[in-house]
DRENTOR-14163 format. One line per 3 residues: their letters; for each residue z, x, y of N, C-alpha, C. Coordinates in nm, 3 decimals, m for minus. Atoms other than C-alpha are relative to their C-alpha. Layout:
% residues N
A = Z X Y Z X Y Z X Y; ... .
***
This chain:
% residues 118
QVQ = m0.046 m0.035 0.135 10.054 11.156 9.635 0.103 m0.099 m0.047; m0.088 0.099 0.061 10.230 10.913 9.404 0.063 0.060 m0.124; m0.067 m0.044 0.120 10.487 11.001 9.143 0.069 m0.118 m0.071 .
LVE = m0.064 0.093 0.082 10.620 10.794 8.858 0.103 0.071 m0.087; m0.104 m0.067 0.074 10.951 10.892 8.704 0.063 m0.102 m0.096; m0.051 0.087 0.103 11.063 10.734 8.377 0.138 0.046 m0.045 .
SGG = m0.129 m0.032 0.058 11.407 10.718 8.223 0.037 m0.108 m0.101; m0.052 0.102 0.091 11.593 10.541 7.943 m0.038 0.015 m0.142; 0.033 m0.015 0.141 11.436 10.664 7.625 0.114 0.063 m0.080 .
GLV = m0.103 m0.059 0.084 11.635 10.793 7.332 m0.013 m0.039 m0.145; m0.005 0.030 0.141 11.734 10.747 6.972 0.091 m0.122 m0.023; m0.076 0.122 0.028 11.848 10.411 6.846 m0.025 m0.045 m0.145 .
QAG = 0.019 0.051 0.134 11.898 10.244 6.509 m0.082 m0.129 0.004; 0.075 0.122 0.007 11.670 9.965 6.395 0.090 m0.121 0.032; m0.078 0.121 m0.041 11.781 9.633 6.544 0.068 0.023 0.137 .
GSL = m0.064 m0.028 m0.126 11.916 9.806 6.853 m0.089 m0.025 0.119; 0.070 0.026 m0.124 11.811 9.792 7.216 m0.004 0.125 0.084; 0.013 m0.103 m0.104 11.690 10.025 7.489 m0.065 m0.062 0.121 .
RLS = 0.066 0.045 m0.126 11.593 9.975 7.851 m0.065 0.120 0.066; 0.074 m0.102 m0.069 11.324 10.189 8.007 m0.015 m0.040 0.147; 0.023 0.021 m0.141 11.287 10.231 8.381 m0.110 0.094 0.049 .
CAA = 0.105 m0.086 m0.060 11.001 10.370 8.587 m0.005 m0.027 0.145; m0.004 0.011 m0.148 11.026 10.430 8.960 m0.119 0.075 0.062; 0.112 m0.063 m0.072 10.723 10.494 9.177 0.044 0.040 0.138 .
SGS = m0.032 m0.047 m0.134 10.748 10.696 9.495 m0.121 0.076 0.058; 0.110 m0.076 m0.061 10.525 10.867 9.748 m0.072 m0.090 0.103; 0.082 0.071 m0.098 10.244 10.739 9.965 m0.054 m0.129 m0.057 .
IFS = 0.035 0.128 0.059 10.240 10.376 9.854 m0.011 m0.105 0.107; 0.019 0.116 m0.088 10.093 10.092 10.058 0.046 m0.122 m0.075; m0.041 0.114 0.089 10.129 9.843 9.773 m0.028 0.034 m0.146 .
INT = 0.023 m0.022 0.141 10.144 9.827 9.396 m0.051 m0.132 m0.058; 0.057 0.117 0.058 9.923 9.581 9.214 0.067 m0.031 m0.138; m0.054 0.017 0.135 10.010 9.610 8.845 0.083 0.118 m0.042 .
MGW = m0.077 m0.105 0.069 10.277 9.806 8.666 0.015 m0.036 m0.144; m0.014 0.032 0.142 10.319 9.838 8.295 0.032 0.120 m0.081; m0.039 m0.101 0.095 10.383 10.036 7.989 m0.104 0.011 m0.115 .
YRQ = 0.078 m0.032 0.120 10.171 10.203 7.720 0.093 0.080 m0.092; m0.071 m0.089 0.094 10.293 10.386 7.411 m0.099 0.070 m0.089; 0.084 m0.073 0.095 10.154 10.647 7.179 0.088 0.058 m0.108 .
APG = m0.070 m0.050 0.115 10.283 10.714 6.835 m0.075 0.120 m0.056; 0.066 m0.117 0.059 10.207 11.040 6.648 m0.119 m0.039 m0.084; 0.122 0.024 0.075 9.853 11.038 6.517 m0.070 m0.130 0.032 .
KQR = 0.062 0.132 m0.036 9.769 10.709 6.690 m0.047 0.005 0.143; 0.047 0.011 m0.137 9.587 10.607 7.001 0.103 m0.067 0.085; m0.090 0.067 m0.095 9.771 10.504 7.312 m0.033 m0.147 0.003 .
ELV = 0.020 0.144 0.001 9.821 10.130 7.312 0.081 m0.066 0.111; m0.067 0.073 m0.107 9.914 9.880 7.579 0.118 m0.075 m0.060; m0.120 0.067 0.044 10.266 9.743 7.545 0.021 m0.130 0.082 .
ATN = m0.026 0.114 m0.088 10.316 9.516 7.849 m0.043 0.034 0.140; 0.037 m0.015 m0.136 10.195 9.463 8.202 0.067 m0.107 0.083; m0.058 0.094 m0.098 10.336 9.293 8.512 m0.077 0.015 0.129 .
GGS = 0.077 m0.001 m0.122 10.095 9.210 8.788 0.010 m0.134 0.069; m0.019 0.137 m0.047 10.244 8.887 8.901 0.027 m0.086 m0.120; m0.028 0.060 0.134 10.210 8.743 8.553 0.026 0.119 m0.097 .
TNY = m0.030 m0.100 0.099 10.320 8.926 8.242 m0.087 m0.018 m0.124; 0.079 0.001 0.125 10.126 9.021 7.932 0.062 0.096 m0.099; m0.061 m0.081 0.102 10.247 9.166 7.606 m0.093 0.019 m0.118 .
ADS = 0.067 m0.018 0.130 10.101 9.320 7.295 0.065 m0.093 m0.102; m0.050 0.093 0.098 10.138 9.085 7.001 0.116 0.058 m0.076; m0.100 m0.067 0.084 10.352 9.341 6.821 0.141 0.004 0.066 .
VKG = m0.131 m0.007 m0.071 10.629 9.323 7.091 0.040 m0.135 0.057; m0.033 0.134 m0.054 10.616 8.955 7.194 0.128 m0.053 m0.061; m0.125 0.055 0.048 10.956 8.796 7.174 0.110 0.102 m0.015 .
RFT = m0.101 m0.105 0.011 11.134 9.130 7.156 0.013 0.085 0.125; m0.001 m0.080 m0.120 11.035 9.318 7.472 m0.021 m0.088 0.123; 0.018 0.071 m0.124 11.060 9.196 7.829 m0.025 0.099 0.113 .
ISR = 0.036 m0.086 m0.115 10.889 9.357 8.129 0.043 m0.071 0.127; m0.035 0.057 m0.128 11.023 9.308 8.479 m0.021 0.101 0.110; 0.020 m0.089 m0.117 10.980 9.451 8.828 0.097 m0.028 0.108 .
DNA = m0.073 0.013 m0.126 11.182 9.517 9.132 m0.090 0.059 0.108; 0.101 m0.045 m0.098 10.921 9.530 9.406 0.061 0.074 0.117; m0.061 m0.072 m0.113 11.167 9.642 9.671 0.029 0.144 m0.035 .
KNT = m0.029 m0.139 0.044 11.238 9.954 9.462 m0.123 0.063 m0.064; 0.122 m0.052 0.068 10.884 10.000 9.326 0.026 0.047 m0.141; m0.050 m0.039 0.130 11.035 10.001 8.986 m0.037 m0.109 m0.103 .
VYL = 0.027 0.088 0.110 10.932 9.851 8.655 0.094 0.033 m0.118; m0.094 m0.016 0.113 11.161 9.798 8.354 m0.062 m0.056 m0.127; 0.039 0.053 0.134 11.103 9.743 7.985 0.125 m0.012 m0.084 .
QMN = m0.114 0.024 0.086 11.389 9.582 7.799 m0.053 m0.021 m0.144; 0.046 m0.001 0.138 11.339 9.647 7.429 0.112 m0.040 m0.092; m0.101 0.047 0.089 11.541 9.445 7.181 m0.058 m0.006 m0.145 .
SLK = 0.040 0.009 0.141 11.533 9.419 6.801 m0.099 0.107 m0.036; 0.094 m0.107 0.020 11.370 9.757 6.783 m0.024 0.031 m0.147; 0.042 m0.030 0.138 11.184 9.857 6.467 m0.045 0.145 m0.005 .
PED = 0.047 m0.140 0.014 11.094 10.202 6.332 m0.144 0.015 0.052; 0.140 m0.012 m0.046 10.730 10.128 6.414 m0.013 m0.007 0.153; 0.002 m0.009 m0.147 10.822 10.110 6.784 0.021 0.146 0.047 .
TAV = m0.015 m0.142 m0.036 10.882 10.488 6.772 m0.131 0.054 0.059; 0.117 m0.051 m0.072 10.649 10.645 7.024 0.045 0.065 0.130; m0.021 m0.037 m0.139 10.624 10.812 7.360 m0.049 m0.113 0.087 .
YYC = 0.030 0.110 m0.087 10.630 10.542 7.624 m0.036 0.052 0.137; 0.049 m0.044 m0.132 10.429 10.591 7.940 m0.006 m0.122 0.094; 0.018 0.107 m0.097 10.453 10.379 8.249 m0.123 0.031 0.084 .
FAD = 0.110 m0.015 m0.091 10.160 10.325 8.481 0.013 m0.097 0.117; 0.001 0.087 m0.117 10.105 10.177 8.823 m0.136 0.007 0.063; 0.127 0.014 m0.073 9.792 10.050 8.991 0.038 m0.005 0.150 .
VAV = m0.054 m0.019 m0.135 9.864 10.172 9.344 m0.110 m0.002 0.106; 0.082 m0.011 m0.121 9.700 10.113 9.676 0.068 0.097 0.098; m0.056 m0.098 m0.094 9.765 10.421 9.888 m0.032 m0.044 0.143 .
VPF = 0.036 0.063 m0.127 9.579 10.257 10.173 m0.055 m0.139 m0.040; 0.043 0.134 0.035 9.469 9.892 10.189 m0.139 0.000 m0.067; 0.128 0.027 0.066 9.188 9.774 9.958 m0.044 0.122 m0.083 .
TSN = 0.030 m0.109 0.093 9.211 10.080 9.730 0.080 m0.024 m0.127; m0.067 0.015 0.130 9.324 10.110 9.366 m0.017 0.128 m0.079; m0.002 m0.116 0.086 9.422 10.410 9.162 0.113 m0.010 m0.099 .
NYW = m0.106 0.002 0.105 9.616 10.438 8.836 0.074 0.132 0.000; m0.087 m0.118 0.009 9.909 10.674 8.823 0.087 m0.016 m0.125; m0.073 0.003 0.129 10.107 10.769 8.512 0.133 0.078 0.011 .
GQG = m0.122 m0.076 0.015 10.459 10.876 8.432 m0.018 0.108 m0.105; 0.008 m0.112 0.091 10.536 11.181 8.223 0.025 m0.035 m0.147; m0.029 0.046 0.133 10.639 10.979 7.921 0.146 0.017 m0.040 .
TQV = m0.138 m0.008 0.049 10.973 10.913 7.755 0.000 m0.035 m0.148; 0.000 0.018 0.148 11.042 10.937 7.383 0.098 m0.110 m0.039; m0.087 0.102 0.061 11.176 10.635 7.199 m0.010 0.021 m0.153 .
TVS = m0.002 m0.022 0.146 11.281 10.697 6.839 0.093 m0.106 m0.060; m0.078 0.104 0.069 11.399 10.413 6.615 0.017 0.040 m0.144; m0.027 m0.043 0.137 11.570 10.515 6.293 0.024 m0.125 m0.089 .
S = m0.017 0.113 0.094 11.572 10.294 5.986 0.135 0.004 m0.069 .
***
């Protein structure tokens, strides 16, 4: 069993910053990719950023958001700067985890609300 626990969401004014954290725990042999999705009201869940050795970002957050990992802590971070009202969403972290060697399963956090006021 693998659990992902997120923290760091909240309410911030436009132009402000927030840092999200997501820690994975449980029966983990290794973690391949970690990342973040978000889902705004009435919209589909969209990929924000991934970190699987290299990093990838949605065009809408490039230059403003930075994803990083602490492999020793099985934790992924999302530093969000220059926030805009359109960044308002529930942010979900995910991890592609190998519970035993040569396996791969995606696990999800419970979601953390980010609200950016104009």
